C-alpha positions in Angstrom: 13.1 -27.9 -5.9 14.8 -24.8 -4.3 12.5 -21.9 -3.8 14.1 -18.4 -4.6 13.4 -16.3 -1.8 12.3 -12.3 -2.3 15.2 -10.2 -2.2 13.1 -6.9 -2.7 10.1 -6.0 -0.5 7.8 -3.0 -1.6 6.8 -2.3 1.7 4.2 0.6 1.1 2.8 3.0 1.9 -0.9 2.0 0.6 -2.6 4.4 -1.6 0.7 5.8 -2.9 0.9 4.4 -6.3 2.2 0.7 -5.2 -0.2 -1.2 -7.5 1.0 0.8 -10.6 4.5 0.4 -9.6 4.3 -3.2 -8.9 2.8 -3.8 -12.5 4.9 -1.9 -14.2 8.0 -3.4 -12.3 6.5 -7.0 -13.4 6.8 -6.3 -17.1 10.8 -6.3 -16.6 12.3 -9.5 -17.8 14.5 -9.9 -14.9 11.8 -9.1 -12.2 9.5 -11.5 -10.6 6.8 -10.2 -8.7 4.4 -12.3 -6.7 0.9 -12.7 -7.5 -1.0 -11.8 -5.6 1.4 -8.8 -5.0 0.1 -8.7 -1.2 0.7 -11.7 0.6 1.0 -9.7 3.8 3.1 -12.7 5.5 5.5 -11.0 7.7 3.2 -8.2 9.5 2.3 -10.8 12.1 1.3 -7.6 14.3 -1.8 -7.2 12.2 -2.6 -10.5 10.5 -4.6 -10.4 7.4 -2.8 -12.6 4.9 -0.7 -15.8 4.3 0.3 -17.4 7.6 1.7 -20.5 5.8 5.3 -20.3 5.1 4.7 -23.1 2.3 1.9 -21.2 0.8 4.0 -17.8 0.9 7.1 -19.4 -0.9 4.7 -21.2 -3.4 4.4 -17.5 -4.8 8.0 -17.4 -5.9 8.4 -21.1 -7.1 8.1 -20.0 -11.1 11.0 -17.3 -10.4 14.3 -18.7 -12.1 17.8 -17.6 -13.0 16.4 -14.8 -15.3 15.0 -13.1 -12.2 17.7 -11.1 -10.5 14.9 -9.5 -8.5 12.1 -11.5 -6.8 9.9 -9.4 -5.0 6.2 -9.0 -3.3 4.7 -5.7 -2.5 2.5 -5.8 0.8 1.8 -2.1 1.6 1.1 -2.9 5.3 4.8 -3.6 6.2 5.7 -0.1 6.4 3.0 0.8 9.0 3.6 -2.7 10.8 6.2 -2.5 13.9 7.1 -6.3 13.1 7.3 -6.7 9.4 10.8 -5.1 8.5 12.5 -7.1 11.4 10.7 -10.4 10.3 11.7 -9.9 6.7 15.4 -9.0 7.7 15.4 -12.6 9.5 13.9 -14.5 6.4 15.9 -12.3 3.8 18.9 -10.7 5.7 20.3 -8.9 2.5 16.8 -7.6 1.3 16.4 -4.3 -0.3 13.3 -2.1 0.3 11.2 0.1 -2.0 9.1 2.6 -0.3 6.4 5.0 -2.1 5.0 8.0 -0.4 2.5 11.0 -0.7 0.9 13.5 1.1 -0.5 12.2 4.4 -3.5 14.4 4.4 -4.5 13.2 0.7 -3.5 9.6 1.7 -5.9 9.7 4.9 -8.7 10.4 2.6 -7.9 7.8 -0.1 -7.4 5.0 2.9 -10.6 6.0 4.2 -12.2 5.5 0.8 -10.5 2.1 0.3 -11.5 1.0 3.9 -15.2 1.8 3.0 -15.0 -0.1 -0.3 -13.5 -3.2 1.4 -16.4 -3.4 4.0 -14.1 -3.1 6.9 -14.9 0.7 7.4 -18.8 1.3 8.1 -18.7 5.0 8.8 -18.9 6.6 5.2 -18.3 10.2 6.4 -14.7 10.8 6.8 -14.9 13.6 9.3 -16.9 11.2 11.7 -14.5 8.1 10.9 -11.6 10.5 12.1 -13.5 11.4 15.2 -13.8 7.7 15.8 -10.1 7.0 16.0 -9.8 7.3 19.8 -12.6 4.8 20.4 -11.3 2.4 17.9 -7.7 2.5 19.4 -9.6 1.0 22.4 -11.1 -1.6 20.4 -14.7 0.2 20.6 -16.9 1.1 17.6 -14.8 -1.2 15.5 -17.0 -3.2 12.8 -17.1 -6.8 12.9 -15.6 -7.1 9.3 -12.5 -5.5 10.3 -9.7 -7.7 11.0 -7.6 -5.1 13.2 -8.7 -1.7 14.5 -5.3 -0.4 13.5 -6.4 -0.5 10.0 -9.1 2.3 10.9 -6.5 4.5 12.7 -6.0 7.0 9.8 -3.7 9.1 11.9 -1.3 6.3 12.6 -1.4 4.6 9.1 -0.4 8.1 7.6 2.4 8.9 10.2 4.7 8.7 7.1 7.8 10.4 8.7 7.6 8.0 11.9 7.6 4.9 9.8 10.4 6.0 7.3 12.3 6.8 10.5 11.7 3.5 11.8 12.9 1.8 8.7 16.0 3.6 8.6 17.2 2.7 12.1 16.4 -1.3 10.9 18.2 -1.0 7.4 21.1 1.0 6.1 20.2 3.7 3.6 21.8 2.2 0.5 19.1 -0.6 0.6 16.2 1.5 0.7 14.9 3.5 -2.1 12.0 6.3 -1.6 9.9 7.3 -4.4 7.3 9.8 -4.2 3.9 9.8 -5.8 4.4 13.3 -7.0 7.5 12.3 -9.2 5.5 9.4 -10.7 2.9 11.6 -11.9 5.2 14.4 -13.2 7.8 12.0 -14.9 7.2 8.3 -14.9 9.9 7.5 -17.0 12.5 9.2 -14.8 11.1 7.6 -11.7 11.2 4.0 -13.2 14.8 4.8 -14.4 15.5 5.4 -10.7 14.0 2.3 -9.6 15.7 0.0 -11.9 19.1 1.8 -11.3 18.5 1.2 -7.5 17.8 -2.7 -8.3 21.0 -2.8 -10.5 19.0 -3.3 -13.8 19.0 -1.7 -17.2 15.6 -0.1 -18.1 13.6 -2.6 -20.2 12.0 -1.9 -23.9 8.4 -1.1 -22.1 7.2 2.5 -22.6 4.1 1.5 -20.6 3.2 3.2 -17.4 0.2 1.3 -15.9 -2.4 3.1 -13.8 -4.2 0.8 -11.8 -6.5 0.6 -8.6 -7.7 4.3 -9.3 -10.2 5.1 -6.1 -13.8 4.3 -6.5 -16.8 3.9 -4.4 -18.9 0.7 -4.0 -22.3 0.2 -5.7 -23.5 -2.5 -3.3 -22.0 -3.3 0.1 -23.9 -6.9 -0.4 -22.1 -7.7 -3.8 -18.8 -6.5 -2.1 -19.3 -8.9 0.8 -19.9 -11.7 -1.2 -16.7 -11.0 -3.4 -14.8 -10.7 -0.1 -16.2 -14.2 1.0 -15.1 -15.8 -2.3 -11.7 -14.4 -1.8 -11.5 -15.7 1.7 -12.8 -19.1 0.9 -10.2 -19.6 -1.8 -7.3 -18.4 0.2 -8.4 -20.8 3.1 -7.9 -23.7 0.8 -4.7 -22.6 -0.6 -6.0 -20.9 -3.7 -3.9 -17.6 -3.8 -3.5 -17.2 -7.4 -6.7 -17.6 -9.2 -9.0 -14.9 -7.5 -10.2 -13.4 -11.0 -14.0 -14.1 -10.3 -13.8 -12.4 -7.1 -11.7 -9.5 -8.6 -14.3 -9.4 -11.6 -17.2 -8.8 -9.1 -15.4 -6.3 -7.2 -14.6 -4.2 -10.5 -18.0 -4.5 -11.6 -19.2 -3.3 -8.4 -17.5 -0.1 -8.3 -18.4 3.6 -9.3 -16.5 6.6 -9.5 -16.0 8.4 -6.1 -18.1 11.0 -4.8 -16.7 14.3 -3.4 -15.4 13.9 0.0 -16.6 16.8 2.5 -14.2 17.5 5.3 -15.3 19.5 8.2 -12.9 22.7 9.0 -12.1 21.3 12.3 -11.3 18.1 11.1 -9.1 19.4 8.3 -7.2 22.0 10.8 -6.7 19.2 13.0 -5.0 17.0 10.0 -2.9 19.9 9.3 -1.7 20.1 13.0 -1.1 16.3 13.1 0.5 15.5 9.9 2.7 19.0 9.9 5.5 17.3 12.0 5.4 14.2 9.8 5.9 16.0 6.8 8.8 17.9 8.4 10.3 14.4 9.5 9.9 13.0 5.8 11.7 16.2 4.5 14.4 15.7 6.6 15.0 12.0 6.1 14.6 12.3 2.0 16.2 16.0 1.6 13.1 16.7 -0.3 11.0 20.0 -0.4 7.5 18.8 0.3 5.4 22.4 0.7 2.7 20.6 -1.7 1.9 18.3 0.8 1.0 20.7 3.6 -2.5 21.0 2.3 -5.4 18.6 1.0 -5.4 18.6 -2.6 -8.3 19.2 -4.9 -7.8 15.7 -6.3 -8.1 14.1 -2.8 -11.4 15.8 -2.2 -13.0 15.3 -5.6 -11.8 11.7 -6.2 -8.4 10.2 -7.1 -7.1 10.2 -10.4 -3.8 9.1 -12.1 -1.2 7.1 -10.0 -3.2 6.5 -7.0 -2.7 2.6 -6.9 -3.3 0.8 -3.6 
């Protein structure tokens, strides 16, 4: 049986609506989306997903001639320094979908996700931000964290640098950048843009899923049990049936608490991310003045299209 290789890679960024977009794309009759959506096979500089090509290609074995687009959505690929080149070696004509948001908001959301995922043990964002220099040297990294790079919020949110690196490797006509702002303001028009980029007609669905809304953990012990169950299944090659682990994780979450960010950290974030926002503006031709401050939504808890 010939395996259909993916021809669309939704490469991030994380916490920029990617789960919501991936779920909506999967509703289209001509799009096949892998399950799980994030195999993380190609970011070998930060290994945390599938490493076996047979397991990876098995994710697409149900794709058939109806599916003009065969896709996966590993949000670490944009941040990775090796993923795009690995993808192009595997699928030379691949297209790339990118979703972005304000890096200031993204950093707060990433930290919350890391705490929820159990690989960040510093629950205060300001202190976690201050730990980045140590962690860059491999110090103060929780044992549960597979790579210190996951805790470098400054680098993970350097969206201008990441987008620039992508454009150096891939021609612009093969890349579509969408903004979380647009997804919130006009989801129908945003999906029409995506379908047009993919050469597909809009489908009949008028649904715009909102998934993976930010939350906090009720119990770290329960979270560790759910992660252990998920890893155990993946080790024996079960990558589709993770329903029990997911159900445990859902039951173990609660609405997020307000994040207090110290003034000095907030000021440093503005200084660090201003050049990144400038670069995204130049590369996309968009006015992103609203990105230059931390939104009240980010401080009080994400709502709406804040998917993983």
